[in-house]
PyMOL Python script that loads the backbone (N, CA, C, O; Angstrom):
from pymol import cmd

cmd.read_pdbstr("""\
ATOM      1  N   MET A   1      12.992 -12.406  14.454  1.00  0.00           N
ATOM      2  CA  MET A   1      11.640 -12.436  13.939  1.00  0.00           C
ATOM      3  C   MET A   1      11.641 -12.211  12.444  1.00  0.00           C
ATOM      4  O   MET A   1      12.409 -11.398  11.930  1.00  0.00           O
ATOM      5  N   ASN A   2      10.805 -12.908  11.768  1.00  0.00           N
ATOM      6  CA  ASN A   2      10.654 -12.745  10.330  1.00  0.00           C
ATOM      7  C   ASN A   2       9.549 -11.757  10.015  1.00  0.00           C
ATOM      8  O   ASN A   2       8.373 -12.010  10.278  1.00  0.00           O
ATOM      9  N   TYR A   3       9.947 -10.616   9.441  1.00  0.00           N
ATOM     10  CA  TYR A   3       8.988  -9.522   9.173  1.00  0.00           C
ATOM     11  C   TYR A   3       8.318  -9.651   7.819  1.00  0.00           C
ATOM     12  O   TYR A   3       7.469  -8.828   7.476  1.00  0.00           O
ATOM     13  N   ASN A   4       8.677 -10.664   7.042  1.00  0.00           N
ATOM     14  CA  ASN A   4       8.063 -10.846   5.717  1.00  0.00           C
ATOM     15  C   ASN A   4       6.548 -10.938   5.819  1.00  0.00           C
ATOM     16  O   ASN A   4       5.836 -10.465   4.933  1.00  0.00           O
ATOM     17  N   TYR A   5       6.043 -11.550   6.906  1.00  0.00           N
ATOM     18  CA  TYR A   5       4.587 -11.692   7.069  1.00  0.00           C
ATOM     19  C   TYR A   5       3.980 -10.307   7.117  1.00  0.00           C
ATOM     20  O   TYR A   5       2.951 -10.078   6.482  1.00  0.00           O
ATOM     21  N   LEU A   6       4.583  -9.354   7.858  1.00  0.00           N
ATOM     22  CA  LEU A   6       4.040  -8.006   7.989  1.00  0.00           C
ATOM     23  C   LEU A   6       4.051  -7.305   6.631  1.00  0.00           C
ATOM     24  O   LEU A   6       3.065  -6.658   6.278  1.00  0.00           O
ATOM     25  N   TYR A   7       5.144  -7.413   5.854  1.00  0.00           N
ATOM     26  CA  TYR A   7       5.204  -6.794   4.544  1.00  0.00           C
ATOM     27  C   TYR A   7       4.076  -7.347   3.667  1.00  0.00           C
ATOM     28  O   TYR A   7       3.432  -6.596   2.936  1.00  0.00           O
ATOM     29  N   LYS A   8       3.840  -8.656   3.742  1.00  0.00           N
ATOM     30  CA  LYS A   8       2.791  -9.308   2.943  1.00  0.00           C
ATOM     31  C   LYS A   8       1.431  -8.728   3.339  1.00  0.00           C
ATOM     32  O   LYS A   8       0.619  -8.437   2.460  1.00  0.00           O
ATOM     33  N   LYS A   9       1.154  -8.547   4.668  1.00  0.00           N
ATOM     34  CA  LYS A   9      -0.107  -8.050   5.129  1.00  0.00           C
ATOM     35  C   LYS A   9      -0.295  -6.604   4.685  1.00  0.00           C
ATOM     36  O   LYS A   9      -1.409  -6.223   4.326  1.00  0.00           O
ATOM     37  N   VAL A  10       0.746  -5.794   4.697  1.00  0.00           N
ATOM     38  CA  VAL A  10       0.679  -4.408   4.240  1.00  0.00           C
ATOM     39  C   VAL A  10       0.304  -4.421   2.744  1.00  0.00           C
ATOM     40  O   VAL A  10      -0.569  -3.666   2.315  1.00  0.00           O
ATOM     41  N   GLY A  11       0.948  -5.256   1.983  1.00  0.00           N
ATOM     42  CA  GLY A  11       0.639  -5.294   0.536  1.00  0.00           C
ATOM     43  C   GLY A  11      -0.805  -5.732   0.302  1.00  0.00           C
ATOM     44  O   GLY A  11      -1.476  -5.179  -0.570  1.00  0.00           O
ATOM     45  N   GLU A  12      -1.290  -6.698   1.049  1.00  0.00           N
ATOM     46  CA  GLU A  12      -2.681  -7.140   0.928  1.00  0.00           C
ATOM     47  C   GLU A  12      -3.649  -6.053   1.297  1.00  0.00           C
ATOM     48  O   GLU A  12      -4.692  -5.901   0.661  1.00  0.00           O
ATOM     49  N   ARG A  13      -3.315  -5.288   2.323  1.00  0.00           N
ATOM     50  CA  ARG A  13      -4.206  -4.181   2.731  1.00  0.00           C
ATOM     51  C   ARG A  13      -4.249  -3.089   1.682  1.00  0.00           C
ATOM     52  O   ARG A  13      -5.309  -2.531   1.398  1.00  0.00           O
ATOM     53  N   ILE A  14      -3.071  -2.778   1.094  1.00  0.00           N
ATOM     54  CA  ILE A  14      -3.076  -1.775   0.024  1.00  0.00           C
ATOM     55  C   ILE A  14      -3.904  -2.263  -1.169  1.00  0.00           C
ATOM     56  O   ILE A  14      -4.708  -1.508  -1.715  1.00  0.00           O
ATOM     57  N   GLU A  15      -3.713  -3.490  -1.561  1.00  0.00           N
ATOM     58  CA  GLU A  15      -4.467  -4.058  -2.664  1.00  0.00           C
ATOM     59  C   GLU A  15      -5.972  -4.023  -2.377  1.00  0.00           C
ATOM     60  O   GLU A  15      -6.756  -3.659  -3.254  1.00  0.00           O
ATOM     61  N   GLU A  16      -6.371  -4.384  -1.199  1.00  0.00           N
ATOM     62  CA  GLU A  16      -7.777  -4.330  -0.808  1.00  0.00           C
ATOM     63  C   GLU A  16      -8.382  -2.931  -0.949  1.00  0.00           C
ATOM     64  O   GLU A  16      -9.440  -2.747  -1.550  1.00  0.00           O
ATOM     65  N   LEU A  17      -7.676  -1.953  -0.375  1.00  0.00           N
ATOM     66  CA  LEU A  17      -8.143  -0.560  -0.488  1.00  0.00           C
ATOM     67  C   LEU A  17      -8.147  -0.040  -1.902  1.00  0.00           C
ATOM     68  O   LEU A  17      -9.068   0.660  -2.323  1.00  0.00           O
ATOM     69  N   ARG A  18      -7.093  -0.394  -2.641  1.00  0.00           N
ATOM     70  CA  ARG A  18      -6.997   0.031  -4.048  1.00  0.00           C
ATOM     71  C   ARG A  18      -8.188  -0.497  -4.826  1.00  0.00           C
ATOM     72  O   ARG A  18      -8.834   0.242  -5.569  1.00  0.00           O
ATOM     73  N   LYS A  19      -8.470  -1.753  -4.656  1.00  0.00           N
ATOM     74  CA  LYS A  19      -9.615  -2.356  -5.430  1.00  0.00           C
ATOM     75  C   LYS A  19     -10.929  -1.754  -4.948  1.00  0.00           C
ATOM     76  O   LYS A  19     -11.816  -1.513  -5.766  1.00  0.00           O
ATOM     77  N   ASP A  20     -11.090  -1.498  -3.633  1.00  0.00           N
ATOM     78  CA  ASP A  20     -12.295  -0.861  -3.164  1.00  0.00           C
ATOM     79  C   ASP A  20     -12.523   0.470  -3.831  1.00  0.00           C
ATOM     80  O   ASP A  20     -13.674   0.863  -4.023  1.00  0.00           O
ATOM     81  N   LYS A  21     -11.497   1.167  -4.186  1.00  0.00           N
ATOM     82  CA  LYS A  21     -11.617   2.490  -4.865  1.00  0.00           C
ATOM     83  C   LYS A  21     -11.496   2.384  -6.347  1.00  0.00           C
ATOM     84  O   LYS A  21     -11.380   3.403  -7.029  1.00  0.00           O
ATOM     85  N   ASN A  22     -11.520   1.144  -6.893  1.00  0.00           N
ATOM     86  CA  ASN A  22     -11.491   0.926  -8.332  1.00  0.00           C
ATOM     87  C   ASN A  22     -10.330   1.605  -9.046  1.00  0.00           C
ATOM     88  O   ASN A  22     -10.476   2.193 -10.118  1.00  0.00           O
ATOM     89  N   LEU A  23      -9.128   1.492  -8.378  1.00  0.00           N
ATOM     90  CA  LEU A  23      -7.922   2.028  -8.955  1.00  0.00           C
ATOM     91  C   LEU A  23      -7.036   0.943  -9.461  1.00  0.00           C
ATOM     92  O   LEU A  23      -6.952  -0.127  -8.858  1.00  0.00           O
ATOM     93  N   THR A  24      -6.373   1.192 -10.556  1.00  0.00           N
ATOM     94  CA  THR A  24      -5.374   0.253 -11.050  1.00  0.00           C
ATOM     95  C   THR A  24      -4.081   0.520 -10.281  1.00  0.00           C
ATOM     96  O   THR A  24      -3.931   1.579  -9.672  1.00  0.00           O
ATOM     97  N   GLN A  25      -3.156  -0.425 -10.306  1.00  0.00           N
ATOM     98  CA  GLN A  25      -1.849  -0.214  -9.700  1.00  0.00           C
ATOM     99  C   GLN A  25      -1.202   0.997 -10.265  1.00  0.00           C
ATOM    100  O   GLN A  25      -0.639   1.810  -9.533  1.00  0.00           O
ATOM    101  N   GLU A  26      -1.273   1.135 -11.587  1.00  0.00           N
ATOM    102  CA  GLU A  26      -0.635   2.286 -12.258  1.00  0.00           C
ATOM    103  C   GLU A  26      -1.207   3.576 -11.802  1.00  0.00           C
ATOM    104  O   GLU A  26      -0.448   4.509 -11.539  1.00  0.00           O
ATOM    105  N   LYS A  27      -2.535   3.697 -11.686  1.00  0.00           N
ATOM    106  CA  LYS A  27      -3.147   4.937 -11.272  1.00  0.00           C
ATOM    107  C   LYS A  27      -2.807   5.297  -9.811  1.00  0.00           C
ATOM    108  O   LYS A  27      -2.511   6.449  -9.494  1.00  0.00           O
ATOM    109  N   LEU A  28      -2.859   4.272  -8.925  1.00  0.00           N
ATOM    110  CA  LEU A  28      -2.497   4.547  -7.538  1.00  0.00           C
ATOM    111  C   LEU A  28      -1.035   4.916  -7.392  1.00  0.00           C
ATOM    112  O   LEU A  28      -0.685   5.785  -6.594  1.00  0.00           O
ATOM    113  N   ALA A  29      -0.191   4.268  -8.152  1.00  0.00           N
ATOM    114  CA  ALA A  29       1.261   4.610  -8.079  1.00  0.00           C
ATOM    115  C   ALA A  29       1.448   6.047  -8.491  1.00  0.00           C
ATOM    116  O   ALA A  29       2.238   6.771  -7.887  1.00  0.00           O
ATOM    117  N   GLU A  30       0.713   6.481  -9.539  1.00  0.00           N
ATOM    118  CA  GLU A  30       0.810   7.846  -9.996  1.00  0.00           C
ATOM    119  C   GLU A  30       0.343   8.818  -8.904  1.00  0.00           C
ATOM    120  O   GLU A  30       0.996   9.825  -8.630  1.00  0.00           O
ATOM    121  N   LYS A  31      -0.803   8.494  -8.288  1.00  0.00           N
ATOM    122  CA  LYS A  31      -1.337   9.366  -7.217  1.00  0.00           C
ATOM    123  C   LYS A  31      -0.385   9.448  -6.016  1.00  0.00           C
ATOM    124  O   LYS A  31      -0.277  10.489  -5.368  1.00  0.00           O
ATOM    125  N   ALA A  32       0.291   8.351  -5.735  1.00  0.00           N
ATOM    126  CA  ALA A  32       1.213   8.281  -4.591  1.00  0.00           C
ATOM    127  C   ALA A  32       2.603   8.758  -4.959  1.00  0.00           C
ATOM    128  O   ALA A  32       3.494   8.773  -4.110  1.00  0.00           O
ATOM    129  N   GLU A  33       2.809   9.155  -6.230  1.00  0.00           N
ATOM    130  CA  GLU A  33       4.093   9.568  -6.728  1.00  0.00           C
ATOM    131  C   GLU A  33       5.202   8.549  -6.510  1.00  0.00           C
ATOM    132  O   GLU A  33       6.296   8.845  -6.029  1.00  0.00           O
ATOM    133  N   LEU A  34       4.838   7.307  -6.903  1.00  0.00           N
ATOM    134  CA  LEU A  34       5.759   6.170  -6.856  1.00  0.00           C
ATOM    135  C   LEU A  34       5.878   5.585  -8.250  1.00  0.00           C
ATOM    136  O   LEU A  34       4.963   5.697  -9.066  1.00  0.00           O
ATOM    137  N   HIS A  35       6.976   4.981  -8.503  1.00  0.00           N
ATOM    138  CA  HIS A  35       7.192   4.269  -9.774  1.00  0.00           C
ATOM    139  C   HIS A  35       6.304   3.015  -9.766  1.00  0.00           C
ATOM    140  O   HIS A  35       6.228   2.314  -8.757  1.00  0.00           O
ATOM    141  N   ARG A  36       5.641   2.740 -10.881  1.00  0.00           N
ATOM    142  CA  ARG A  36       4.713   1.645 -10.928  1.00  0.00           C
ATOM    143  C   ARG A  36       5.354   0.294 -10.602  1.00  0.00           C
ATOM    144  O   ARG A  36       4.742  -0.539  -9.933  1.00  0.00           O
ATOM    145  N   ALA A  37       6.555   0.082 -11.062  1.00  0.00           N
ATOM    146  CA  ALA A  37       7.262  -1.166 -10.800  1.00  0.00           C
ATOM    147  C   ALA A  37       7.553  -1.329  -9.283  1.00  0.00           C
ATOM    148  O   ALA A  37       7.445  -2.427  -8.738  1.00  0.00           O
ATOM    149  N   TYR A  38       7.923  -0.209  -8.617  1.00  0.00           N
ATOM    150  CA  TYR A  38       8.159  -0.266  -7.195  1.00  0.00           C
ATOM    151  C   TYR A  38       6.854  -0.527  -6.480  1.00  0.00           C
ATOM    152  O   TYR A  38       6.812  -1.299  -5.522  1.00  0.00           O
ATOM    153  N   PHE A  39       5.770   0.119  -6.944  1.00  0.00           N
ATOM    154  CA  PHE A  39       4.460  -0.112  -6.292  1.00  0.00           C
ATOM    155  C   PHE A  39       4.079  -1.538  -6.376  1.00  0.00           C
ATOM    156  O   PHE A  39       3.573  -2.090  -5.399  1.00  0.00           O
ATOM    157  N   TRP A  40       4.298  -2.188  -7.517  1.00  0.00           N
ATOM    158  CA  TRP A  40       3.986  -3.606  -7.668  1.00  0.00           C
ATOM    159  C   TRP A  40       4.727  -4.430  -6.598  1.00  0.00           C
ATOM    160  O   TRP A  40       4.152  -5.349  -6.015  1.00  0.00           O
ATOM    161  N   ASP A  41       5.973  -4.107  -6.350  1.00  0.00           N
ATOM    162  CA  ASP A  41       6.795  -4.775  -5.336  1.00  0.00           C
ATOM    163  C   ASP A  41       6.148  -4.652  -3.964  1.00  0.00           C
ATOM    164  O   ASP A  41       6.003  -5.633  -3.235  1.00  0.00           O
ATOM    165  N   VAL A  42       5.751  -3.385  -3.618  1.00  0.00           N
ATOM    166  CA  VAL A  42       5.144  -3.122  -2.347  1.00  0.00           C
ATOM    167  C   VAL A  42       3.842  -3.981  -2.177  1.00  0.00           C
ATOM    168  O   VAL A  42       3.646  -4.643  -1.158  1.00  0.00           O
ATOM    169  N   GLU A  43       3.017  -3.937  -3.165  1.00  0.00           N
ATOM    170  CA  GLU A  43       1.729  -4.632  -3.076  1.00  0.00           C
ATOM    171  C   GLU A  43       1.967  -6.150  -3.020  1.00  0.00           C
ATOM    172  O   GLU A  43       1.089  -6.889  -2.575  1.00  0.00           O
ATOM    173  N   ASN A  44       3.110  -6.611  -3.452  1.00  0.00           N
ATOM    174  CA  ASN A  44       3.407  -8.047  -3.405  1.00  0.00           C
ATOM    175  C   ASN A  44       4.329  -8.450  -2.267  1.00  0.00           C
ATOM    176  O   ASN A  44       4.989  -9.488  -2.322  1.00  0.00           O
ATOM    177  N   GLY A  45       4.363  -7.620  -1.241  1.00  0.00           N
ATOM    178  CA  GLY A  45       5.004  -8.003   0.042  1.00  0.00           C
ATOM    179  C   GLY A  45       6.462  -7.709   0.151  1.00  0.00           C
ATOM    180  O   GLY A  45       7.139  -8.311   0.984  1.00  0.00           O
ATOM    181  N   LYS A  46       6.989  -6.807  -0.652  1.00  0.00           N
ATOM    182  CA  LYS A  46       8.380  -6.415  -0.508  1.00  0.00           C
ATOM    183  C   LYS A  46       8.564  -5.399   0.627  1.00  0.00           C
ATOM    184  O   LYS A  46       7.588  -4.780   1.051  1.00  0.00           O
ATOM    185  N   ASN A  47       9.753  -5.220   1.111  1.00  0.00           N
ATOM    186  CA  ASN A  47      10.061  -4.275   2.148  1.00  0.00           C
ATOM    187  C   ASN A  47       9.544  -2.910   1.813  1.00  0.00           C
ATOM    188  O   ASN A  47       9.788  -2.413   0.713  1.00  0.00           O
ATOM    189  N   VAL A  48       8.811  -2.264   2.758  1.00  0.00           N
ATOM    190  CA  VAL A  48       8.219  -0.988   2.523  1.00  0.00           C
ATOM    191  C   VAL A  48       8.439  -0.085   3.732  1.00  0.00           C
ATOM    192  O   VAL A  48       8.367  -0.545   4.872  1.00  0.00           O
ATOM    193  N   SER A  49       8.701   1.175   3.495  1.00  0.00           N
ATOM    194  CA  SER A  49       8.921   2.134   4.619  1.00  0.00           C
ATOM    195  C   SER A  49       7.624   2.761   5.016  1.00  0.00           C
ATOM    196  O   SER A  49       6.658   2.740   4.254  1.00  0.00           O
ATOM    197  N   ILE A  50       7.588   3.324   6.209  1.00  0.00           N
ATOM    198  CA  ILE A  50       6.391   4.077   6.658  1.00  0.00           C
ATOM    199  C   ILE A  50       6.138   5.286   5.795  1.00  0.00           C
ATOM    200  O   ILE A  50       4.996   5.708   5.614  1.00  0.00           O
ATOM    201  N   LYS A  51       7.202   5.839   5.264  1.00  0.00           N
ATOM    202  CA  LYS A  51       7.022   7.043   4.324  1.00  0.00           C
ATOM    203  C   LYS A  51       6.294   6.571   3.089  1.00  0.00           C
ATOM    204  O   LYS A  51       5.411   7.282   2.608  1.00  0.00           O
ATOM    205  N   THR A  52       6.609   5.435   2.559  1.00  0.00           N
ATOM    206  CA  THR A  52       5.907   4.960   1.385  1.00  0.00           C
ATOM    207  C   THR A  52       4.449   4.593   1.675  1.00  0.00           C
ATOM    208  O   THR A  52       3.552   4.870   0.879  1.00  0.00           O
ATOM    209  N   ILE A  53       4.235   3.961   2.842  1.00  0.00           N
ATOM    210  CA  ILE A  53       2.849   3.653   3.281  1.00  0.00           C
ATOM    211  C   ILE A  53       2.061   4.990   3.384  1.00  0.00           C
ATOM    212  O   ILE A  53       0.901   5.059   2.978  1.00  0.00           O
ATOM    213  N   TYR A  54       2.689   6.016   3.918  1.00  0.00           N
ATOM    214  CA  TYR A  54       2.044   7.309   4.062  1.00  0.00           C
ATOM    215  C   TYR A  54       1.635   7.873   2.663  1.00  0.00           C
ATOM    216  O   TYR A  54       0.514   8.343   2.466  1.00  0.00           O
ATOM    217  N   LYS A  55       2.554   7.805   1.754  1.00  0.00           N
ATOM    218  CA  LYS A  55       2.290   8.298   0.408  1.00  0.00           C
ATOM    219  C   LYS A  55       1.160   7.519  -0.311  1.00  0.00           C
ATOM    220  O   LYS A  55       0.350   8.094  -1.038  1.00  0.00           O
ATOM    221  N   ILE A  56       1.141   6.212  -0.084  1.00  0.00           N
ATOM    222  CA  ILE A  56       0.090   5.426  -0.637  1.00  0.00           C
ATOM    223  C   ILE A  56      -1.250   5.759  -0.005  1.00  0.00           C
ATOM    224  O   ILE A  56      -2.266   5.863  -0.692  1.00  0.00           O
ATOM    225  N   CYS A  57      -1.240   5.928   1.347  1.00  0.00           N
ATOM    226  CA  CYS A  57      -2.462   6.318   2.012  1.00  0.00           C
ATOM    227  C   CYS A  57      -3.002   7.640   1.472  1.00  0.00           C
ATOM    228  O   CYS A  57      -4.205   7.786   1.257  1.00  0.00           O
ATOM    229  N   LYS A  58      -2.116   8.586   1.260  1.00  0.00           N
ATOM    230  CA  LYS A  58      -2.562   9.862   0.664  1.00  0.00           C
ATOM    231  C   LYS A  58      -3.168   9.643  -0.703  1.00  0.00           C
ATOM    232  O   LYS A  58      -4.199  10.231  -1.027  1.00  0.00           O
ATOM    233  N   GLY A  59      -2.540   8.806  -1.508  1.00  0.00           N
ATOM    234  CA  GLY A  59      -3.077   8.471  -2.848  1.00  0.00           C
ATOM    235  C   GLY A  59      -4.416   7.808  -2.767  1.00  0.00           C
ATOM    236  O   GLY A  59      -5.258   8.013  -3.641  1.00  0.00           O
ATOM    237  N   LEU A  60      -4.642   7.024  -1.749  1.00  0.00           N
ATOM    238  CA  LEU A  60      -5.905   6.345  -1.538  1.00  0.00           C
ATOM    239  C   LEU A  60      -6.972   7.216  -0.872  1.00  0.00           C
ATOM    240  O   LEU A  60      -8.162   6.904  -0.900  1.00  0.00           O
ATOM    241  N   GLY A  61      -6.510   8.320  -0.272  1.00  0.00           N
ATOM    242  CA  GLY A  61      -7.412   9.179   0.463  1.00  0.00           C
ATOM    243  C   GLY A  61      -7.841   8.650   1.781  1.00  0.00           C
ATOM    244  O   GLY A  61      -8.954   8.916   2.234  1.00  0.00           O
ATOM    245  N   VAL A  62      -6.957   7.884   2.424  1.00  0.00           N
ATOM    246  CA  VAL A  62      -7.242   7.328   3.750  1.00  0.00           C
ATOM    247  C   VAL A  62      -6.112   7.734   4.723  1.00  0.00           C
ATOM    248  O   VAL A  62      -4.966   7.947   4.327  1.00  0.00           O
ATOM    249  N   SER A  63      -6.481   7.827   5.981  1.00  0.00           N
ATOM    250  CA  SER A  63      -5.464   8.172   6.971  1.00  0.00           C
ATOM    251  C   SER A  63      -4.650   6.917   7.359  1.00  0.00           C
ATOM    252  O   SER A  63      -5.074   5.787   7.118  1.00  0.00           O
ATOM    253  N   LEU A  64      -3.520   7.140   7.940  1.00  0.00           N
ATOM    254  CA  LEU A  64      -2.705   6.018   8.425  1.00  0.00           C
ATOM    255  C   LEU A  64      -3.477   5.222   9.464  1.00  0.00           C
ATOM    256  O   LEU A  64      -3.398   3.993   9.476  1.00  0.00           O
ATOM    257  N   SER A  65      -4.235   5.907  10.354  1.00  0.00           N
ATOM    258  CA  SER A  65      -4.993   5.220  11.355  1.00  0.00           C
ATOM    259  C   SER A  65      -6.070   4.347  10.719  1.00  0.00           C
ATOM    260  O   SER A  65      -6.301   3.223  11.165  1.00  0.00           O
ATOM    261  N   ASP A  66      -6.738   4.864   9.663  1.00  0.00           N
ATOM    262  CA  ASP A  66      -7.744   4.017   8.973  1.00  0.00           C
ATOM    263  C   ASP A  66      -7.063   2.843   8.264  1.00  0.00           C
ATOM    264  O   ASP A  66      -7.616   1.744   8.233  1.00  0.00           O
ATOM    265  N   PHE A  67      -5.868   3.057   7.693  1.00  0.00           N
ATOM    266  CA  PHE A  67      -5.181   1.977   7.036  1.00  0.00           C
ATOM    267  C   PHE A  67      -4.873   0.838   8.019  1.00  0.00           C
ATOM    268  O   PHE A  67      -5.079  -0.335   7.709  1.00  0.00           O
ATOM    269  N   PHE A  68      -4.374   1.209   9.217  1.00  0.00           N
ATOM    270  CA  PHE A  68      -3.991   0.189  10.174  1.00  0.00           C
ATOM    271  C   PHE A  68      -5.144  -0.257  11.068  1.00  0.00           C
ATOM    272  O   PHE A  68      -5.017  -1.267  11.761  1.00  0.00           O
ATOM    273  N   ASN A  69      -6.270   0.467  11.074  1.00  0.00           N
ATOM    274  CA  ASN A  69      -7.390   0.144  11.906  1.00  0.00           C
ATOM    275  C   ASN A  69      -7.928  -1.235  11.599  1.00  0.00           C
ATOM    276  O   ASN A  69      -8.244  -1.987  12.521  1.00  0.00           O
ATOM    277  N   ASN A  70      -8.042  -1.588  10.340  1.00  0.00           N
ATOM    278  CA  ASN A  70      -8.573  -2.913   9.922  1.00  0.00           C
ATOM    279  C   ASN A  70      -7.437  -3.829   9.473  1.00  0.00           C
ATOM    280  O   ASN A  70      -7.641  -4.726   8.656  1.00  0.00           O
ATOM    281  N   PHE A  71      -6.269  -3.603   9.999  1.00  0.00           N
ATOM    282  CA  PHE A  71      -5.129  -4.396   9.651  1.00  0.00           C
ATOM    283  C   PHE A  71      -5.129  -5.697  10.429  1.00  0.00           C
ATOM    284  O   PHE A  71      -4.989  -5.715  11.652  1.00  0.00           O
ATOM    285  N   ASN A  72      -5.293  -6.803   9.679  1.00  0.00           N
ATOM    286  CA  ASN A  72      -5.384  -8.096  10.349  1.00  0.00           C
ATOM    287  C   ASN A  72      -4.121  -8.835  10.088  1.00  0.00           C
ATOM    288  O   ASN A  72      -3.958  -9.963  10.553  1.00  0.00           O
TER     289      ASN A  72
END
""", "prot")
cmd.dss("prot")
cmd.show_as("cartoon", "prot")
cmd.util.cbc("prot")
cmd.orient("prot")
């Protein structure tokens, strides 16, 4: 199975939530304690761990369940 589709969907969901909260990539990366360049990769569909998703959710102020609740 090709998981690239899932990584792309995760990145799209992060971008959607980030924009809803009026955060730049740089600001969210800072809140999530991630390097901005790595954050850009995640938002653009690169391989991402659940730990990183958790850190981003914390930076966004959303739970993992809320993050995945509207995951299409």
